N, C-alpha and C positions, 0 to 999 in steps of 0.2 A: 664165186666170181670167176668168170672164165678169162677175162682179159680186159684191158683198159679200153674205154669207149670215148668217143667225142660226146659232148653234151647232147647234141641232136640225136645221136644214136641211143643214148641212155633214155632220153625222154620220149622216144618213139613208142606210142601206145599208152603213155602215162598222162596223168592230168597235170598239165604244165602250170596251171594256176595254183594248184596246191604246192607244187615244187617251188614256184616263185615265192609264195608266202613263207614257205619253210626256210628259205635262205634270206628272207627279209627284203625282198624287192617286189615291185608290182608285176603282174602278168604282162603288162604292156612293155615294161623295161626288158623282161626276159625275151619277149617276142623280138624286140629290137636287137638284142644280143644274138639270138638265133638267126636273125635275118642279115647279120653282118653290118647293121647300121650303128651299133654301139659296141664297145669293147669293155669287158669286165676288168675291174681292178684286181690286183693280186689277192687282196682280202676276199673279194667275191669269188674268185676262182677257188680259193681254199674252202669257202662255204659250199660251193658246188661239189667239191671232192668229198667233204664231210657228209653232206646231205645224201649223196649217192652211195654212201658206204664204201667209198674208195674206188668206185667204178668209172668215174669221169677222169680222164687223163688231163692233168694240168698242162702238160706239154703241148696239147692240141691248140692252145691259145697264143703261144708266143711267136714272135717273128724272128727271123734270122738277124735282124739289126737290133733287137732288144738286148738289154744287159742280162747277165746271168741272174736268175731269180730263185735259185735253190739255196736252202740253208740261211744262216745268218739271222740276226734279229732286227735289222733295219727295215723300214718300210720302203717298198718300191712300188711304183705304179706300173701297171701293165697297159696303160692307155695307148692306143694305137696298135695293139696286137691284133693279129688276125688268126683265125683258126688254121690248123693244118701244119704250121711250122713248129719247130721244137725249141725248148729251153735247154740251154747247154749248161 
């Protein structure tokens, strides 16, 4: 692993449908996420991270106005998050 990537970077040249099924979502839903029409939940972001072998950067999905999402055991939603901002 050379460095953290966005989901789009990670999936470039890979079979998106297979990846979508591996994380438990439809290819159409993954397409909406990649197109910026939908935002993944924190749980789904974690599945992206696990399925990519740690190559997809979770921080690429959070907005500056979102709450801290690292650590802890409570569930938090990442709805409304957009790519390219960082989780603090």
